[in-house]
C-alpha positions as a Python dict, from the first residue, in 0.01 Angstrom:
ca = {
    (1, 'M'): (0, 0, 0),
    (2, 'E'): (-12, -344, 155),
    (3, 'S'): (295, -460, 344),
    (4, 'S'): (345, -745, 96),
    (5, 'D'): (345, -495, -191),
    (6, 'A'): (596, -279, -7),
    (7, 'R'): (823, -583, 46),
    (8, 'I'): (797, -671, -322),
    (9, 'L'): (877, -312, -416),
    (10, 'R'): (1179, -305, -183),
    (11, 'G'): (1291, -643, -313),
    (12, 'A'): (1301, -506, -666),
    (13, 'V'): (1424, -150, -604),
    (14, 'I'): (1735, -245, -407),
    (15, 'P'): (1891, -488, -659),
    (16, 'T'): (1792, -262, -948),
    (17, 'G'): (1952, 37, -775),
    (18, 'V'): (2273, -157, -718),
    (19, 'A'): (2273, -271, -1082),
    (20, 'G'): (2210, 91, -1183),
    (21, 'V'): (2520, 207, -997),
    (22, 'V'): (2720, -68, -1171),
    (23, 'A'): (2575, 36, -1509),
    (24, 'I'): (2667, 401, -1447),
    (25, 'A'): (3022, 305, -1348),
    (26, 'A'): (3060, 75, -1649),
    (27, 'S'): (2926, 343, -1882),
    (28, 'L'): (3163, 597, -1731),
    (29, 'V'): (3457, 368, -1803),
    (30, 'T'): (3346, 269, -2154),
    (31, 'A'): (3179, 587, -2283),
    (32, 'G'): (3294, 866, -2052),
    (33, 'S'): (3075, 1121, -1879),
    (34, 'K'): (2816, 1116, -2158),
    (35, 'G'): (2779, 742, -2109),
    (36, 'A'): (2745, 783, -1734),
    (37, 'L'): (2474, 1045, -1787),
    (38, 'G'): (2289, 820, -2032),
    (39, 'A'): (2307, 528, -1788),
    (40, 'A'): (2192, 749, -1499),
    (41, 'I'): (1891, 869, -1698),
    (42, 'G'): (1815, 507, -1791),
    (43, 'A'): (1839, 395, -1428),
    (44, 'V'): (1605, 672, -1312),
    (45, 'V'): (1356, 588, -1588),
    (46, 'V'): (1348, 216, -1503),
    (47, 'V'): (1320, 259, -1125),
    (48, 'A'): (1059, 536, -1152),
    (49, 'F'): (844, 363, -1412),
    (50, 'F'): (839, 23, -1245),
    (51, 'T'): (775, 180, -904),
    (52, 'I'): (480, 370, -1049),
    (53, 'S'): (343, 44, -1191),
    (54, 'V'): (364, -137, -857),
    (55, 'V'): (196, 154, -678),
    (56, 'V'): (-81, 181, -941),
    (57, 'V'): (-157, -192, -936),
    (58, 'S'): (-146, -201, -555),
    (59, 'Y'): (-383, 96, -530),
    (60, 'T'): (-615, -49, -794),
    (61, 'A'): (-630, -382, -608),
    (62, 'K'): (-776, -201, -306),
    (63, 'I'): (-1048, -41, -516),
    (64, 'S'): (-1142, -335, -734),
    (65, 'P'): (-943, -655, -790),
    (66, 'E'): (-1110, -693, -1129),
    (67, 'T'): (-938, -379, -1260),
    (68, 'M'): (-585, -477, -1164),
    (69, 'M'): (-504, -625, -1507),
    (70, 'M'): (-640, -321, -1685),
    (71, 'A'): (-435, -90, -1463),
    (72, 'G'): (-122, -293, -1528),
    (73, 'L'): (-175, -291, -1903),
    (74, 'L'): (-254, 80, -1912),
    (75, 'S'): (55, 163, -1705),
    (76, 'Y'): (264, -51, -1942),
    (77, 'A'): (124, 130, -2246),
    (78, 'A'): (181, 470, -2083),
    (79, 'K'): (542, 378, -1997),
    (80, 'F'): (606, 262, -2351),
    (81, 'I'): (472, 588, -2494),
    (82, 'V'): (669, 804, -2249),
    (83, 'V'): (998, 619, -2311),
    (84, 'L'): (941, 646, -2685),
    (85, 'A'): (874, 1020, -2648),
    (86, 'V'): (1190, 1067, -2437),
    (87, 'V'): (1404, 879, -2689),
    (88, 'L'): (1256, 1072, -2982),
    (89, 'A'): (1293, 1406, -2805),
    (90, 'L'): (1656, 1339, -2711),
    (91, 'R'): (1772, 1159, -3025),
    (92, 'D'): (1962, 1455, -3168),
    (93, 'V'): (2112, 1594, -2848),
    (94, 'T'): (2479, 1537, -2778),
    (95, 'F'): (2500, 1570, -2399),
    (96, 'W'): (2438, 1199, -2336),
    (97, 'N'): (2511, 860, -2487),
    (98, 'P'): (2190, 699, -2616),
    (99, 'K'): (2351, 354, -2636),
    (100, 'A'): (2438, 365, -2267),
    (101, 'F'): (2080, 471, -2196),
    (102, 'A'): (1936, 187, -2404),
    (103, 'W'): (2161, -84, -2260),
    (104, 'T'): (2094, 39, -1908),
    (105, 'V'): (1718, 35, -1962),
    (106, 'V'): (1729, -319, -2103),
    (107, 'G'): (1964, -450, -1834),
    (108, 'L'): (1785, -290, -1540),
    (109, 'T'): (1447, -399, -1673),
    (110, 'L'): (1570, -759, -1666),
    (111, 'V'): (1714, -713, -1316),
    (112, 'W'): (1384, -562, -1194),
    (113, 'I'): (1174, -844, -1342),
    (114, 'V'): (1394, -1117, -1192),
    (115, 'A'): (1412, -945, -851),
    (116, 'E'): (1038, -874, -841),
    (117, 'T'): (955, -1230, -941),
    (118, 'R'): (1195, -1374, -683),
    (119, 'T'): (1055, -1152, -407),
    (120, 'S'): (696, -1225, -508),
    (121, 'L'): (759, -1597, -478),
    (122, 'Q'): (902, -1550, -128),
    (123, 'V'): (623, -1328, 9),
    (124, 'R'): (334, -1518, 159),
    (125, 'V'): (-3, -1349, 119),
    (126, 'I'): (-313, -1494, 282),
    (127, 'D'): (-621, -1422, 76),
    (128, 'L'): (-943, -1482, 264),
    (129, 'A'): (-1242, -1319, 106),
    (130, 'P'): (-1572, -1318, 300),
    (131, 'G'): (-1749, -1651, 254),
    (132, 'K'): (-1440, -1814, 109),
    (133, 'E'): (-1275, -2109, 279),
    (134, 'P'): (-899, -2151, 283),
    (135, 'A'): (-759, -2379, 14),
    (136, 'K'): (-696, -2732, 136),
    (137, 'S'): (-370, -2905, 68),
    (138, 'A'): (-366, -3202, -170),
    (139, 'G'): (-303, -3457, 105),
    (140, 'S'): (-584, -3350, 341),
    (141, 'S'): (-889, -3474, 152),
    (142, 'P'): (-1130, -3651, 397),
    (143, 'D'): (-1268, -3885, 131),
    (144, 'R'): (-929, -4013, 26),
    (145, 'D'): (-891, -4392, 19),
    (146, 'S'): (-645, -4530, 272),
}
């Protein structure tokens, strides 16, 4: 994994983890231990699934940059199917609170997306492919009229 990918991953995992702890505490207060368990399962699902996506896309970028989008879309589809299977498998069990799970997944997904976007905008990545010149800034054109 590239160092920029690791920084982006760290920049998303830390705030999402903190928000997960807050979600678990809030669910404990509002829905008891079943709510806390539902929120904890939701937090683990969000952090694990998004981490897997970052790792898959980072690994795919090393192999072939053209397949990065496909890898991202396939990991998204796989996550959707797995979450749907988990929810369907656990819909009739009574040891957790499914509403706490759902709200935690939605909330932490939003936190992850915002944190990952913010970190991605702050990380500077220099992309120099062989035979490719660096991009010139708008004000440095030699044939600009004075």
